[in-house]
Residue frames as qw, qx, qy, qz and C-alpha x, y, z in Angstrom:
[[0.446, -0.389, 0.175, 0.787, -84.50, 75.66, -28.02],
 [0.377, 0.850, 0.238, -0.280, -85.32, 78.74, -30.03],
 [0.710, 0.343, 0.255, 0.560, -83.55, 79.28, -33.34],
 [0.293, -0.442, -0.023, 0.848, -81.50, 82.52, -33.55],
 [0.371, 0.836, 0.294, -0.277, -83.05, 85.41, -35.30],
 [0.673, 0.600, 0.127, 0.413, -81.65, 86.96, -38.46],
 [0.026, -0.937, 0.187, -0.294, -80.29, 89.92, -36.46],
 [0.617, -0.649, 0.443, -0.043, -78.32, 87.70, -34.03],
 [0.954, 0.204, 0.162, 0.150, -76.97, 85.33, -36.73],
 [0.515, 0.724, -0.256, 0.380, -74.02, 87.56, -37.88],
 [0.304, -0.744, 0.469, -0.367, -72.90, 88.04, -34.29],
 [0.896, -0.229, 0.366, -0.105, -72.95, 84.27, -33.72],
 [0.867, 0.441, 0.007, 0.233, -70.94, 83.59, -36.88],
 [0.228, 0.811, -0.356, 0.406, -68.32, 86.19, -35.91],
 [0.571, -0.606, 0.469, -0.294, -67.99, 84.67, -32.44],
 [0.967, 0.020, 0.255, 0.018, -67.59, 81.16, -33.88],
 [0.689, 0.638, -0.141, 0.314, -64.91, 82.34, -36.31],
 [0.078, -0.808, 0.438, -0.385, -62.96, 84.04, -33.52],
 [0.784, -0.406, 0.432, -0.185, -63.02, 80.89, -31.38],
 [0.942, 0.276, 0.121, 0.147, -61.78, 78.73, -34.31],
 [0.442, 0.770, -0.272, 0.372, -58.90, 81.18, -35.03],
 [0.359, -0.728, 0.475, -0.339, -57.83, 81.17, -31.37],
 [0.908, -0.182, 0.370, -0.066, -57.83, 77.35, -31.21],
 [0.837, 0.493, 0.008, 0.238, -55.85, 77.07, -34.50],
 [0.189, 0.828, -0.360, 0.386, -53.26, 79.63, -33.38],
 [0.610, -0.596, 0.459, -0.250, -52.81, 77.79, -30.10],
 [0.954, 0.040, 0.286, 0.077, -52.11, 74.50, -31.87],
 [0.654, 0.674, -0.110, 0.325, -49.67, 76.10, -34.36],
 [0.085, -0.822, 0.429, -0.365, -47.71, 77.85, -31.62],
 [0.774, -0.419, 0.444, -0.169, -47.56, 74.64, -29.62],
 [0.938, 0.242, 0.198, 0.150, -46.30, 72.63, -32.66],
 [0.575, 0.699, -0.118, 0.409, -43.67, 75.13, -33.89],
 [0.205, -0.832, 0.375, -0.354, -42.26, 76.39, -30.60],
 [0.660, 0.176, -0.696, 0.221, -39.48, 74.04, -29.40],
 [0.701, -0.650, -0.294, 0.017, -39.61, 72.94, -25.81],
 [0.107, -0.894, 0.362, -0.243, -37.38, 74.86, -23.47],
 [0.882, 0.057, -0.378, 0.277, -34.10, 73.06, -22.68],
 [0.577, -0.796, 0.035, 0.180, -31.93, 73.47, -19.66],
 [0.310, 0.848, -0.416, 0.108, -28.52, 75.10, -20.13],
 [0.857, 0.037, -0.430, 0.282, -25.49, 72.75, -19.54],
 [0.590, -0.770, -0.067, 0.236, -23.68, 73.26, -16.27],
 [0.262, 0.904, -0.311, 0.130, -20.74, 75.64, -16.49],
 [0.859, 0.080, -0.337, 0.377, -17.26, 74.11, -16.22],
 [0.529, -0.778, -0.060, 0.334, -15.10, 75.25, -13.33],
 [0.247, 0.935, -0.253, -0.018, -12.45, 77.86, -14.14],
 [0.040, 0.617, -0.779, 0.103, -9.64, 75.73, -12.66],
 [0.919, -0.070, -0.277, -0.271, -10.43, 72.03, -13.17],
 [0.672, -0.594, 0.442, -0.036, -8.77, 69.69, -10.69],
 [0.339, 0.588, -0.720, -0.146, -5.61, 67.86, -11.78],
 [0.966, -0.122, 0.075, -0.215, -6.01, 64.10, -11.94],
 [0.072, -0.653, 0.753, 0.031, -2.83, 62.24, -11.03],
 [0.833, 0.126, -0.482, -0.240, -2.57, 58.74, -12.53],
 [0.570, -0.521, 0.577, -0.268, -2.02, 55.93, -10.11],
 [0.198, 0.298, -0.921, -0.153, -0.41, 52.54, -10.55],
 [0.753, -0.215, -0.362, -0.506, -3.11, 49.90, -10.69],
 [0.847, -0.270, -0.456, 0.043, -3.57, 47.98, -7.46],
 [0.587, -0.044, -0.398, 0.703, -1.18, 50.14, -5.40],
 [0.177, -0.917, -0.352, 0.061, -2.76, 53.55, -5.10],
 [0.467, -0.572, 0.175, 0.651, 0.66, 55.08, -5.73],
 [0.456, 0.864, -0.016, -0.212, 1.44, 57.65, -8.40],
 [0.859, 0.264, 0.027, 0.437, 4.33, 56.95, -10.84],
 [0.482, -0.521, 0.011, 0.704, 7.52, 58.94, -10.24],
 [0.289, 0.895, 0.024, -0.339, 7.89, 62.25, -12.02],
 [0.821, 0.440, 0.096, 0.351, 9.91, 62.21, -15.26],
 [0.537, -0.485, 0.092, 0.684, 13.40, 63.65, -15.10],
 [0.319, 0.907, -0.016, -0.275, 14.14, 66.82, -17.04],
 [0.828, 0.028, 0.349, 0.438, 16.45, 65.55, -19.75],
 [0.125, -0.608, 0.234, 0.748, 16.91, 68.91, -21.42],
 [0.613, 0.631, -0.103, -0.465, 16.62, 69.65, -25.15],
 [0.921, 0.162, 0.295, 0.193, 17.63, 67.08, -27.74],
 [0.310, -0.611, 0.378, 0.622, 21.14, 67.96, -28.99],
 [0.603, 0.697, -0.144, -0.361, 21.57, 68.85, -32.64],
 [0.924, 0.004, 0.285, 0.253, 23.29, 65.99, -34.51],
 [0.292, -0.590, 0.399, 0.638, 26.66, 66.86, -36.01],
 [0.589, 0.657, -0.186, -0.433, 26.89, 67.62, -39.70],
 [0.757, -0.099, 0.612, 0.209, 27.84, 64.55, -41.73],
 [0.393, 0.730, -0.336, -0.447, 29.69, 64.98, -45.02],
 [0.970, 0.204, 0.130, 0.040, 30.38, 62.20, -47.51],
 [0.569, -0.479, 0.405, 0.532, 34.05, 61.50, -48.13],
 [0.362, 0.733, -0.290, -0.497, 35.43, 63.03, -51.27],
 [0.958, 0.274, 0.084, 0.021, 36.01, 60.56, -54.09],
 [0.683, -0.399, 0.337, 0.510, 39.61, 59.56, -54.65],
 [0.235, -0.090, 0.527, 0.812, 39.46, 60.59, -58.29],
 [0.382, 0.569, 0.395, -0.612, 36.66, 62.86, -59.48],
 [0.239, 0.434, -0.553, -0.670, 37.61, 62.49, -63.14],
 [0.879, 0.190, 0.163, -0.405, 35.25, 60.27, -65.13],
 [0.623, -0.236, 0.698, 0.260, 36.72, 56.99, -66.24],
 [0.267, 0.436, -0.555, -0.657, 37.61, 56.62, -69.87],
 [0.894, 0.165, 0.055, -0.412, 35.36, 54.20, -71.78],
 [0.593, -0.368, 0.704, 0.133, 36.83, 50.72, -72.14],
 [0.799, 0.567, 0.108, -0.168, 36.25, 50.46, -75.88],
 [0.261, 0.781, -0.565, -0.041, 39.99, 50.81, -76.43],
 [0.479, -0.346, 0.798, -0.123, 40.46, 47.48, -74.62],
 [0.811, 0.380, 0.416, -0.157, 38.34, 45.79, -77.26],
 [0.538, 0.805, -0.246, -0.051, 40.61, 47.30, -79.89],
 [0.155, -0.667, 0.725, -0.069, 43.67, 46.00, -78.02],
 [0.692, -0.038, 0.711, -0.118, 42.29, 42.44, -78.07],
 [0.750, 0.634, 0.154, -0.110, 41.62, 42.77, -81.79],
 [0.257, 0.833, -0.490, -0.011, 45.24, 43.82, -82.32],
 [0.403, -0.429, 0.803, -0.093, 46.50, 40.80, -80.38],
 [0.804, 0.281, 0.494, -0.174, 44.27, 38.61, -82.53],
 [0.577, 0.773, -0.218, -0.148, 46.11, 39.83, -85.62],
 [0.093, -0.636, 0.766, -0.010, 49.27, 38.13, -84.28],
 [0.513, -0.027, 0.849, -0.122, 47.42, 34.81, -84.43],
 [0.132, 0.105, 0.796, 0.581, 46.16, 35.27, -87.97],
 [0.150, 0.692, 0.663, -0.244, 42.81, 36.86, -87.15],
 [0.289, 0.505, 0.353, 0.733, 41.83, 39.41, -89.77],
 [0.232, -0.662, -0.383, 0.601, 41.77, 42.88, -88.22],
 [0.323, 0.808, 0.320, 0.374, 40.57, 46.02, -89.93],
 [0.178, -0.983, 0.047, -0.012, 42.36, 49.33, -89.70],
 [0.339, 0.749, -0.510, 0.254, 45.96, 50.26, -89.16],
 [0.907, -0.413, 0.071, 0.043, 48.13, 47.61, -87.45],
 [0.392, 0.726, -0.506, 0.254, 51.87, 47.80, -86.72],
 [0.909, -0.413, -0.029, 0.055, 53.93, 45.24, -84.79],
 [0.265, 0.761, -0.520, 0.285, 57.48, 45.32, -83.42],
 [0.900, -0.212, -0.346, 0.159, 59.62, 42.75, -81.61],
 [0.152, -0.837, 0.399, -0.343, 61.68, 43.58, -78.51],
 [0.685, 0.110, -0.662, 0.283, 64.35, 41.53, -76.81],
 [0.122, -0.263, 0.546, -0.786, 62.90, 41.98, -73.34],
 [0.030, -0.337, -0.916, 0.218, 60.28, 40.50, -71.09],
 [0.059, -0.685, -0.578, -0.439, 56.70, 41.81, -71.40],
 [0.393, -0.820, -0.314, 0.272, 56.89, 43.72, -68.08],
 [0.440, -0.411, 0.198, 0.774, 60.12, 45.46, -69.12],
 [0.203, 0.302, 0.580, 0.729, 58.67, 46.24, -72.53],
 [0.184, -0.803, -0.548, -0.148, 55.52, 47.68, -70.93],
 [0.428, -0.749, -0.117, 0.493, 57.64, 49.91, -68.70],
 [0.399, -0.162, 0.390, 0.814, 59.79, 51.04, -71.65],
 [0.093, 0.563, 0.615, 0.545, 56.70, 52.00, -73.67],
 [0.284, -0.876, -0.380, 0.090, 55.40, 54.15, -70.78],
 [0.466, -0.575, 0.121, 0.662, 58.80, 55.84, -70.48],
 [0.346, 0.153, 0.536, 0.754, 58.93, 56.46, -74.22],
 [0.036, -0.768, -0.548, -0.330, 55.51, 58.16, -74.17],
 [0.394, -0.837, -0.192, 0.329, 56.61, 60.35, -71.26],
 [0.469, -0.368, 0.300, 0.745, 59.81, 61.42, -73.03],
 [0.214, 0.314, 0.600, 0.704, 57.92, 62.21, -76.22],
 [0.189, 0.049, 0.176, -0.965, 55.34, 64.31, -74.37],
 [0.515, -0.222, -0.642, -0.523, 52.51, 61.86, -74.95],
 [0.454, -0.303, 0.482, -0.685, 49.97, 61.16, -72.21],
 [0.231, -0.074, -0.969, -0.038, 49.09, 57.63, -71.09],
 [0.500, -0.296, -0.079, -0.810, 45.32, 57.92, -70.61],
 [0.871, -0.250, 0.208, -0.368, 44.73, 54.37, -69.39],
 [0.311, 0.471, -0.825, -0.002, 46.63, 51.15, -68.88],
 [0.930, -0.246, 0.021, -0.274, 46.19, 47.55, -67.78],
 [0.115, -0.653, 0.747, -0.046, 49.25, 46.01, -66.16],
 [0.697, -0.042, 0.697, -0.161, 47.65, 42.58, -66.11],
 [0.762, 0.542, 0.354, -0.009, 46.77, 42.55, -69.82],
 [0.498, -0.290, 0.351, 0.738, 49.87, 44.59, -70.77],
 [0.291, 0.662, 0.531, 0.442, 47.91, 47.21, -72.69],
 [0.221, -0.395, -0.124, 0.883, 48.26, 51.00, -73.03],
 [0.271, 0.805, 0.481, 0.217, 46.05, 53.80, -74.39],
 [0.433, -0.317, 0.038, 0.843, 48.07, 56.90, -75.33],
 [0.276, 0.906, 0.317, -0.045, 46.95, 60.37, -76.43],
 [0.674, 0.132, 0.129, 0.716, 49.60, 62.02, -78.58],
 [0.102, 0.305, 0.060, 0.945, 48.16, 65.55, -78.53],
 [0.122, 0.288, 0.609, -0.728, 45.86, 67.40, -76.09],
 [0.513, 0.425, 0.156, -0.730, 42.29, 67.30, -77.27],
 [0.333, 0.282, -0.778, -0.453, 43.00, 64.59, -79.85],
 [0.814, -0.081, 0.195, -0.542, 40.11, 62.13, -79.96],
 [0.871, 0.288, -0.396, -0.037, 42.24, 59.37, -81.51],
 [0.626, -0.635, 0.447, -0.075, 44.13, 57.09, -79.11],
 [0.466, 0.487, -0.737, -0.040, 47.19, 54.98, -79.83],
 [0.894, -0.307, 0.168, -0.280, 46.53, 51.47, -78.51],
 [0.297, 0.561, -0.768, 0.085, 49.54, 49.32, -77.60],
 [0.926, -0.258, 0.097, -0.260, 49.34, 45.65, -76.60],
 [0.064, 0.625, -0.775, 0.066, 52.30, 43.57, -75.41],
 [0.970, -0.074, 0.044, -0.226, 52.55, 39.79, -75.62],
 [0.478, -0.540, 0.669, 0.180, 55.37, 37.39, -74.83],
 [0.764, 0.532, -0.238, -0.277, 56.79, 35.83, -77.98],
 [0.823, 0.231, -0.452, 0.254, 59.64, 33.73, -76.55],
 [0.705, -0.463, -0.261, 0.469, 62.25, 33.59, -73.80],
 [0.302, -0.562, -0.015, 0.770, 63.03, 37.22, -72.91],
 [0.089, 0.102, 0.534, 0.835, 61.20, 38.36, -76.02],
 [0.240, 0.583, 0.584, -0.511, 58.02, 40.37, -76.46],
 [0.207, 0.348, 0.588, 0.701, 55.97, 41.57, -79.38],
 [0.120, 0.483, 0.335, -0.800, 54.18, 44.90, -79.36],
 [0.192, 0.469, 0.701, 0.502, 51.25, 45.35, -81.70],
 [0.020, -0.386, -0.220, 0.896, 49.95, 48.89, -82.16],
 [0.109, 0.545, 0.682, 0.475, 46.87, 50.49, -83.67],
 [0.081, -0.092, 0.139, -0.983, 44.57, 53.46, -83.22],
 [0.124, -0.561, -0.819, -0.007, 41.08, 53.90, -81.82],
 [0.747, 0.457, 0.447, -0.183, 38.82, 55.08, -83.29],
 [0.648, 0.184, 0.464, 0.575, 39.99, 54.68, -86.84],
 [0.136, 0.910, 0.075, -0.385, 40.94, 57.90, -88.59],
 [0.764, 0.470, 0.176, 0.406, 42.56, 58.53, -91.97],
 [0.131, 0.914, -0.113, 0.367, 43.90, 61.86, -90.75],
 [0.693, -0.682, 0.224, 0.062, 45.94, 60.37, -87.92],
 [0.397, 0.739, -0.543, 0.053, 49.69, 60.45, -88.51],
 [0.972, -0.190, -0.136, 0.024, 51.10, 57.00, -87.79],
 [0.496, 0.555, -0.430, 0.511, 54.60, 58.46, -87.40],
 [0.391, -0.619, 0.385, -0.561, 53.81, 59.01, -83.71],
 [0.962, -0.199, 0.110, -0.155, 53.39, 55.24, -83.25],
 [0.833, 0.359, -0.216, 0.361, 56.72, 54.56, -84.92],
 [0.091, 0.693, -0.392, 0.598, 58.30, 57.18, -82.65],
 [0.710, -0.507, 0.286, -0.396, 56.97, 55.40, -79.54],
 [0.997, 0.010, 0.032, 0.064, 58.32, 52.03, -80.66],
 [0.633, 0.543, -0.266, 0.482, 61.71, 53.45, -81.67],
 [0.161, -0.698, 0.387, -0.580, 62.09, 55.33, -78.37],
 [0.858, -0.375, 0.229, -0.266, 61.15, 52.22, -76.36],
 [0.935, 0.243, -0.118, 0.231, 63.73, 50.21, -78.31],
 [0.334, 0.648, -0.371, 0.576, 66.42, 52.72, -77.39],
 [0.506, -0.613, 0.338, -0.504, 65.41, 52.62, -73.72],
 [0.974, -0.166, 0.127, -0.090, 65.62, 48.82, -73.64],
 [0.812, 0.408, -0.191, 0.371, 68.96, 48.75, -75.45],
 [0.155, 0.662, -0.386, 0.624, 70.43, 51.19, -72.94],
 [0.803, -0.554, -0.083, -0.202, 69.53, 49.04, -69.94],
 [0.869, -0.349, 0.009, 0.350, 72.45, 48.79, -67.53],
 [0.582, 0.418, 0.028, 0.697, 74.45, 51.52, -69.29],
 [0.112, -0.743, 0.040, -0.659, 73.26, 54.35, -67.02]]
């Protein structure tokens, strides 16, 4: 084999370079170009309706009845409370028990006034309520079982007159009175007026 001359050597090098470039380009295109994939089959415009069948029978379940729209439930309102006024705090009951304790020798602070009536405790309790009504005083709270009253002598007055009734003998009752909360500005004459008016009511029993 004869070696190529100097004149033919550039032509041979150019030809070799061209062949290498073509082979390289072919491998790159083959590696980077993804393989062609087939398009998925198109879905039919109106797919068939599949009716469920009961297992083992080949029969379709019966069609559901048209029950119509769900009715709107009626409006429900809570019953109104019997008395919307807030209850008065029961601190006055504690004061009433303290007043009753003074009848048994228990030391009690504050103003205390007692009065004896010739009547049963229930009659005395009723006479005290009547006396407050006639004097224009308001009975804010009461306990028929404990025979106790809380009376407000003037509208807006924060001081209450507390009255407690206890049996002291046959057809006799003792009323012990005080105020809650304690106040030096409260006029105790209103308590004496309640007791005096109740005494008159009891003494006039059977006369009217």
